[in-house]
C-alpha positions in Angstrom: 56.5 101.9 109.9 56.4 105.1 111.9 55.7 108.4 110.1 57.5 111.7 110.3 56.5 114.0 113.1 53.4 116.2 112.4 54.3 119.2 110.4 57.8 118.0 109.6 58.7 117.9 105.9 60.2 114.7 104.6 62.6 116.3 102.1 64.3 119.5 101.1 65.6 120.6 97.7 69.3 120.9 97.0 70.0 123.3 94.2 72.9 122.4 91.9 74.0 123.9 88.6 72.3 120.9 86.9 69.0 121.6 88.8 67.3 120.8 92.1 67.2 117.4 93.7 65.1 116.2 96.6 66.9 114.8 99.6 65.9 113.5 103.0 67.2 115.5 105.9 67.1 116.2 109.6 67.6 119.6 111.2 68.6 120.8 114.6 69.8 124.2 116.0 70.9 125.8 112.7 72.4 122.6 111.3 71.0 120.4 108.5 72.2 116.8 108.1 72.1 114.9 104.8 73.0 111.3 104.0 74.4 110.0 100.7 73.7 106.3 100.2 76.1 105.6 97.3 79.8 106.4 97.2 79.5 107.4 93.5 76.7 110.0 94.2 77.8 113.3 92.7 75.9 115.8 94.8 78.0 115.4 98.0 81.2 116.0 95.9 79.7 119.1 94.4 78.8 120.5 97.8 82.1 119.6 99.5 84.2 120.9 96.6 82.4 124.2 96.4 82.1 124.6 100.2 78.5 126.0 99.8 75.1 124.5 99.9 71.9 126.1 98.5 68.9 124.5 100.1 65.1 125.0 100.0 63.8 124.1 103.5 60.1 124.1 104.5 60.6 127.6 106.0 62.5 129.1 103.1 65.7 129.1 100.9 69.0 129.1 102.8 72.7 128.7 102.3 75.2 126.9 104.4 78.7 125.4 104.7 78.9 121.6 104.2 81.3 119.4 106.0 81.8 115.6 106.0 81.0 113.9 109.3 83.8 111.3 109.6 83.7 110.6 113.3 81.9 107.2 113.8 80.1 108.3 117.0 78.8 111.5 115.4 77.7 109.5 112.4 75.8 107.1 114.7 74.1 109.9 116.5 72.9 111.6 113.2 71.7 108.3 111.8 69.7 107.8 114.9 67.9 111.1 114.1 67.2 109.8 110.6 65.8 106.6 112.1 63.5 108.6 114.4 62.2 110.8 111.6 61.7 108.3 108.8 60.9 105.1 110.7 62.7 101.8 110.9 61.6 100.4 107.5 62.5 103.5 105.4 65.7 104.0 107.4 66.7 100.4 106.6 66.1 101.0 102.9 67.6 104.4 102.5 70.1 105.3 105.2 71.3 102.3 107.2 74.7 101.9 105.4 75.6 105.4 104.1 78.6 106.3 102.1 78.7 109.8 103.5 77.0 111.8 106.3 77.1 115.6 105.7 76.6 118.5 108.1 75.5 121.8 106.6 75.9 124.7 109.0 73.4 127.4 107.9 75.1 130.8 107.4 75.3 133.8 105.0 77.9 134.3 102.3 79.9 132.1 100.0 83.6 132.1 100.6 86.3 131.0 98.1 86.6 127.2 98.5 88.4 126.2 95.3 91.4 123.9 94.8 94.5 125.1 96.7 92.4 126.8 99.5 92.4 125.5 103.1 88.9 124.3 102.6 89.9 122.1 99.7 92.5 120.3 101.9 90.0 120.1 104.8 87.6 118.4 102.4 90.3 116.0 101.2 91.3 115.1 104.7 87.7 114.5 105.8 87.1 112.2 102.8 90.1 110.0 103.6 89.3 110.1 107.3 85.9 108.8 106.4 87.1 105.8 104.4 90.1 105.0 106.5 88.4 102.1 108.5 87.5 100.4 105.3 90.4 101.4 103.0 92.1 98.0 103.1 88.9 96.4 101.8 88.7 98.9 98.9 92.2 97.8 97.9 92.1 94.0 98.5 88.5 93.7 97.3 89.4 94.9 93.8 91.6 92.7 91.7 93.1 95.6 89.8 93.9 97.6 92.9 95.7 94.5 94.2 97.7 94.3 91.0 98.7 98.0 91.3 100.1 97.3 94.8 101.8 94.1 93.8 103.5 95.9 90.9 104.7 98.8 93.1 106.0 96.6 95.8 107.8 94.4 93.3 109.5 97.6 92.2 110.1 99.3 95.5 111.6 96.3 97.3 114.6 95.8 95.0 115.1 99.5 94.3 115.4 100.4 98.0 117.6 97.4 98.9 120.3 98.7 101.2 118.5 102.0 101.9 117.8 102.6 105.6 115.4 105.6 106.0 112.6 106.2 103.5 110.0 108.9 103.1 106.5 107.8 102.0 104.2 110.6 100.7 100.6 109.6 101.2 100.8 106.3 103.1 97.1 105.6 103.2 96.4 102.6 105.4 100.0 101.2 105.0 99.6 98.8 102.1 103.3 99.5 101.2 104.4 100.9 104.5 104.1 97.6 106.4 105.9 95.4 103.8 108.8 97.8 103.8 109.0 98.0 107.6 109.0 94.2 107.6 112.0 94.3 105.2 113.9 96.3 107.8 113.5 99.9 106.5 112.8 102.9 108.7 109.8 104.9 107.3 108.8 108.5 107.7 105.1 108.3 106.6 103.2 111.4 105.8 99.5 111.7 104.9 96.8 114.4 104.9 94.5 112.1 106.9 95.1 111.6 110.6 92.8 108.5 110.6 95.0 106.9 107.9 98.1 107.7 110.0 96.4 106.2 113.1 95.6 103.0 111.1 99.3 102.7 110.0 100.6 103.2 113.5 98.2 100.7 114.9 99.3 98.0 112.4 102.9 98.7 113.1 102.4 98.4 116.8 100.6 95.1 116.4 103.6 93.7 114.5 106.2 95.2 116.8 107.5 97.5 114.1 106.5 100.9 115.6 110.1 101.8 116.6 111.0 102.1 112.9 107.9 104.3 112.0 107.5 108.0 112.2 104.3 109.7 111.0 103.4 113.3 110.2 100.1 114.8 109.1 101.1 116.8 106.1 100.0 117.9 102.7 102.2 116.7 99.8 103.0 120.3 98.8 104.3 121.0 102.3 107.2 118.5 102.4 109.7 121.3 103.0 108.4 121.4 106.6 110.2 118.1 107.2 113.7 119.6 106.6 114.1 121.1 110.1 113.1 117.7 111.6 115.3 115.4 109.5 118.0 117.7 108.1 119.0 118.2 104.5 120.2 115.2 102.6 119.4 112.6 105.3 116.8 110.4 103.7 117.9 107.4 101.6 114.9 107.4 99.3 111.3 108.4 98.8 108.1 107.1 97.2 104.5 108.1 96.6 102.2 105.7 94.7 98.6 106.0 93.4 97.3 108.7 95.6 98.8 111.8 97.2 100.4 113.2 94.0 97.1 113.0 92.1 95.1 114.7 94.8 97.5 117.6 95.1 96.6 120.6 92.8 100.0 122.2 93.3 102.9 119.9 92.7 105.4 122.7 92.0 107.0 122.8 95.6 107.6 119.1 95.7 110.8 118.6 93.6 112.8 121.2 95.5 111.7 119.8 98.9 112.6 116.3 97.9 116.0 117.5 96.6 116.7 119.0 100.0 115.6 116.0 101.9 117.2 113.2 99.8 120.8 112.2 99.7 122.7 112.5 96.4 121.8 109.6 94.0 118.9 108.6 96.2 115.8 107.3 94.3 112.3 108.8 94.3 109.5 106.5 92.9 106.3 108.1 91.8 103.1 106.1 91.0 100.9 108.5 89.0 97.4 108.5 87.6 98.1 108.8 83.9 96.6 111.3 81.5 96.8 108.8 78.6 95.2 105.4 79.4 95.3 103.0 76.4 92.5 100.8 77.7 90.1 103.7 78.1 91.1 105.4 74.8 90.7 102.1 72.9 87.6 100.9 74.6 85.6 104.1 74.8 86.9 105.2 71.4 85.7 102.0 69.7 82.2 102.7 71.1 82.4 106.4 70.0 82.3 107.7 73.5 84.9 110.4 72.7 84.4 112.4 75.9 85.2 109.3 78.1 88.0 108.2 75.8 89.7 111.5 76.4 88.2 112.3 79.8 91.5 112.5 81.6 92.6 115.5 79.6 90.4 117.6 81.9 91.9 118.5 85.3 90.6 117.8 87.8 89.2 114.6 86.2 85.4 114.7 86.2 83.6 113.4 89.3 83.4 109.6 89.1 86.9 109.1 87.7 88.2 108.6 91.2 87.3 105.5 93.3 86.5 107.7 96.3 85.0 110.6 94.2 87.5 113.2 95.3 89.2 115.5 92.8 92.1 113.8 91.0 94.6 115.3 88.7 96.0 113.2 85.8 99.5 113.8 84.6 101.6 112.4 81.7 105.1 111.0 81.8 106.2 114.2 80.0 104.6 116.3 82.7 106.6 114.6 85.4 109.8 114.7 83.4 109.5 118.5 83.2 108.4 118.8 86.8 111.5 117.0 88.1 113.8 118.2 85.3 115.8 120.4 87.5 117.8 118.3 90.0 116.6 114.8 89.1 117.2 112.3 86.3 114.8 109.7 85.1 115.9 106.1 85.7 112.9 104.0 84.6 109.2 104.3 83.5 106.6 101.5 83.5 102.9 101.6 82.6 100.6 99.7 85.1 98.3 98.3 83.9 98.3 98.8 80.1 96.3 96.0 78.5 94.3 95.2 81.6 91.5 97.5 82.7 91.7 100.3 85.4 90.3 99.5 88.8 86.9 101.1 88.2 86.5 98.7 85.3 87.7 95.6 87.2 84.6 93.7 86.2 86.2 93.2 82.8 89.2 91.6 84.4 87.0 89.2 86.3 85.7 87.8 83.1 89.2 86.4 82.5 89.8 85.5 86.2 91.0 81.9 85.3 93.8 83.4 83.1 94.4 86.5 85.1 97.9 85.7 86.3 99.0 84.9 82.8 97.5 88.2 81.5 99.1 90.1 84.4 102.5 88.7 83.4 102.0 89.8 79.8 100.8 93.2 81.0 104.0 93.7 83.1 106.2 92.8 80.1 104.3 95.1 77.7 104.2 97.9 80.3 108.0 98.0 80.5 108.3 98.8 76.8 108.1 102.0 74.9 105.5 103.5 74.1 103.3 101.3 76.3 105.2 102.4 79.4 103.5 105.8 78.8 100.0 104.5 78.2 99.0 102.7 81.4 96.2 103.5 83.8 99.0 104.7 86.0 102.8 104.9 85.4 105.6 104.1 87.8 108.5 106.5 87.4 111.8 106.3 89.2 113.9 109.5 89.5 117.4 109.8 90.9 118.4 112.8 92.9 121.3 114.5 91.2 124.1 116.2 93.2 123.4 119.9 93.8 125.4 122.3 91.6 124.6 125.7 92.9 121.3 124.5 94.4 118.1 123.5 92.9 115.7 126.2 91.7 112.0 125.7 92.5 
């Protein structure tokens, strides 16, 4: 095993509100690079959310602006610097398969980087750009994530039968886009991540479906920008499941934009991370972990509540009923899943793997009934766009 270069420190200290932590690093030309080994590590999220890093380097205390390195070639170059500094053995133990590579550009000042600012959305984009190549594995490799997609597709297919052009808000890697394209629909897919959109386009091209797919890199709150391209009232339906609506801190512009884009009586299906999860409330409540039992009451949900450790905002059925109360009527609500665990607790479902299909069937029947349809890990909620009477008010 080779040693660091003479006089080169092996670690720095990163100062967080909870205290300092030591981290390995490399430095070049006013930039410091850091590597997070675990996806669930909290310190990268704290840095990327705040937009500021407080570091103690060998030559003094400095501040800088952190960014996620999502380009695979850039990541490989930086990891080569870590291998050179720390040696082959330690590199293999600590850095070879990182969850995140961060660049900290050293500078003065600490700008506003809270939710709703441009920096927040840049962070969100970079996080999903970073996971785009492996996103399918995150879904298909988790039994509960697969169940979520199976349930939404079982709902979307029949509801959109006969609809031609659909809007998908937050398409991810196309887990629902591709099945709906295969069914003959035209899809306008929007996502904050260009890498996710590139993944969807590539899949559609391989299957000969690209002629029915249009993509736009867009935040969910900016849907109104689509109106000049597609015209008012020209889309036959819309959907957004298990992602974009829960990463958007400002949902207020969305109902008015959808009302402009959709035809009268067109459906909008929302799959939403629920504020009230029966499995968590019962399980954590029984073990007297009150904070975790009611952890979704805090928005954004504390770091670790999201599979990819980005900010997520939980909402109740009542929240969405009020949000879309002007211009939309509620057609159906279903909890998914209710008695089965959320995806981050999928290990509990694996204990009953031999009986999973039967349990999933029970869960679907229970999740369609009140009050359980309001107590799932997520809820699926279908709205119908009402005819405008004097226009919708935002």
